[in-house]
C-alpha positions in Angstrom: -9.2 17.9 -14.8 -7.0 20.8 -15.6 -3.4 20.2 -14.6 -2.6 24.0 -15.1 -4.8 24.7 -12.0 -4.6 23.3 -8.5 -5.7 19.6 -8.7 -6.1 16.4 -6.8 -5.6 12.9 -8.3 -6.8 10.0 -6.1 -5.6 6.4 -6.7 -7.7 3.7 -5.3 -6.1 0.3 -5.8 -6.3 -3.4 -5.1 -3.6 -4.9 -3.0 -0.9 -6.4 -5.2 -2.0 -4.4 -8.3 1.0 -2.0 -8.2 -1.3 1.0 -7.7 0.9 2.6 -5.1 3.9 2.6 -7.4 1.7 4.0 -10.2 0.7 6.8 -7.8 4.3 7.7 -6.9 5.5 7.7 -10.5 2.5 9.8 -11.6 3.3 12.4 -8.9 6.9 12.5 -10.0 5.9 13.0 -13.6 3.5 15.8 -12.7 6.0 17.3 -10.3 3.6 17.2 -7.3 3.7 15.6 -3.9 2.5 12.1 -3.2 0.6 11.0 -0.1 -0.7 7.6 0.7 -2.7 5.8 3.4 0.5 4.8 5.2 1.7 8.4 5.6 -1.5 9.8 6.9 -2.6 6.9 9.0 0.9 6.6 10.4 0.6 10.2 11.7 -2.7 9.6 13.3 -1.9 6.3 14.9 1.7 7.0 16.1 1.1 10.4 17.5 -2.6 10.1 18.5 -3.6 13.2 16.6 -7.3 14.0 16.7 -9.5 16.0 14.4 -9.6 18.8 16.9 -5.8 19.0 17.0 -5.8 19.2 13.3 -8.2 22.1 13.4 -6.0 23.8 15.9 -3.0 23.5 13.6 -5.0 24.8 10.7 -6.0 27.8 12.7 -2.4 28.8 13.3 -2.2 29.8 9.6 1.4 28.9 9.3 3.1 29.3 5.9 3.7 25.5 5.7 0.9 23.7 7.4 2.3 20.2 6.6 5.7 21.2 8.0 4.0 22.5 11.2 2.1 19.2 11.5 5.3 17.2 11.3 6.9 19.4 13.9 3.8 18.9 16.1 4.2 15.2 15.7 7.8 15.3 16.8 6.7 17.2 20.0 4.3 14.4 20.8 7.0 11.7 20.8 7.4 12.0 24.6 3.7 11.8 25.3 2.1 8.7 26.9 -0.9 8.4 24.7 -1.9 4.7 24.5 -5.5 4.8 23.4 -6.2 4.0 19.8 -8.5 6.3 18.0 -11.8 4.8 16.8 -12.2 4.1 13.1 -14.6 7.0 12.8 -12.2 9.4 14.5 -9.4 8.1 12.3 -11.4 8.7 9.2 -12.3 12.2 10.2 -8.7 13.0 11.1 -7.4 11.6 7.8 -10.1 13.6 6.0 -9.1 16.9 7.6 -5.4 16.3 6.8 -6.0 15.4 3.2 -8.4 18.3 2.6 -5.9 20.7 4.0 -3.2 19.3 1.8 -5.3 19.5 -1.3 -6.3 23.1 -0.4 -2.7 24.2 -0.3 -1.2 22.4 -3.3 -1.8 19.9 -6.1 -1.1 16.3 -5.1 -1.6 12.6 -5.8 -3.3 10.7 -3.0 -3.3 6.9 -2.9 -5.7 5.3 -0.4 -9.1 3.7 0.0 -10.9 6.8 1.1 -9.3 9.4 -1.2 -11.9 9.3 -3.9 -14.7 9.4 -1.3 -13.2 12.4 0.4 -12.7 14.3 -2.8 -15.7 13.2 -4.8 -17.0 16.7 -5.0 -13.7 18.4 -5.4 -14.0 20.7 -8.5 -10.6 19.8 -10.2 -10.0 16.2 -9.5 -9.3 12.8 -11.2 -10.3 9.5 -9.6 -8.4 6.4 -10.7 -8.9 2.8 -9.8 -6.0 0.3 -10.3 -6.9 -3.4 -10.3 -5.5 -6.7 -11.6 -6.4 -10.4 -11.8 -6.1 -12.5 -8.7 -3.2 -14.4 -10.2 -1.3 -11.3 -11.0 -1.8 -9.9 -7.5 -0.8 -13.2 -5.9 2.4 -13.5 -7.9 3.3 -9.9 -7.1 2.6 -10.4 -3.4 4.6 -13.6 -3.3 7.6 -11.9 -4.8 7.3 -8.8 -2.7 6.7 -10.4 0.7 8.3 -13.8 0.2 5.2 -15.7 1.2 3.4 -18.8 -0.2 0.6 -18.9 -2.7 -1.9 -19.8 0.0 -0.7 -17.1 2.3 -0.9 -14.5 -0.5 -4.4 -15.6 -1.4 -5.5 -15.3 2.3 -4.0 -11.9 2.5 -5.8 -10.7 -0.6 -9.1 -12.0 0.7 -8.7 -10.4 4.1 -7.5 -7.0 2.8 -10.2 -6.9 0.1 -12.9 -7.6 2.6 -11.5 -5.1 5.0 -11.3 -2.3 2.5 -14.8 -2.9 1.2 -16.2 -2.9 4.8 -14.3 0.2 5.6 -15.7 2.1 2.6 -19.3 0.9 3.0 -19.2 2.3 6.6 -18.8 5.8 5.2 -20.6 5.6 1.9 -23.4 3.8 0.1 -21.2 2.5 -2.7 -18.9 -0.5 -3.2 -15.2 0.4 -4.1 -15.8 -1.6 -7.3 -18.6 0.7 -8.4 -17.5 2.3 -11.7 -19.3 5.5 -10.8 -16.6 6.3 -8.3 -13.9 6.7 -11.0 -12.9 8.6 -14.1 -10.4 5.9 -15.1 -10.2 2.2 -14.3 -7.1 0.3 -15.3 -6.2 -3.4 -15.2 -2.5 -4.0 -14.7 -2.4 -7.4 -16.5 -0.1 -7.0 -19.4 0.9 -3.5 -18.3 3.8 -2.0 -16.5 3.6 0.8 -13.9 5.0 3.2 -16.5 2.4 2.0 -19.0 -0.3 2.9 -16.5 1.2 6.3 -15.8 1.3 7.0 -19.6 -2.4 6.2 -20.0 -3.3 8.5 -17.1 -1.1 11.2 -18.4 -2.7 11.0 -21.8 -6.1 11.4 -20.3 -4.9 14.4 -18.2 -3.4 16.1 -21.2 -6.5 15.7 -23.3 -8.7 17.1 -20.5 -6.9 20.4 -20.4 
């Protein structure tokens, strides 16, 4: 990946590993925007945007497509859309949003489908952030104020859900090493340590 040209870095991560924080800090250090699943999915779910509406916005050729999308979302606040989009429709809409963002500017994307969407992108870096179960449980207990048992149940549920989601759209497991350029275990590392490792790789690949 050449950081002197337009690039995309995807961060796939296990819940409780700190991957989202790593993504934010990495984006800050690179001076680019950060987008995660919550941002993109929040738009599609809250405002009921469809892939077709995304295409309509793209066709308008506004100087700032993301700003135009946000304005469109605001205009939909008074709508009465109640139907939840299907998983397939959601994935397609997210894909179109992310592809448009990557087309316009360099960015860091954290989310379970990022590396899949950008696997053929010419100037990209795909990173997987993981950690031991104990590390993840401890982090989740502190962050959410829940018991050990509740944290373990949450991890199991989320891990299974993410794996199922990915396999619906690809023939690979999210744990398949072929998906990534870098895989990091957060045990014994801070988020800043992880960012430093990724940055070292990026700087060497110039």
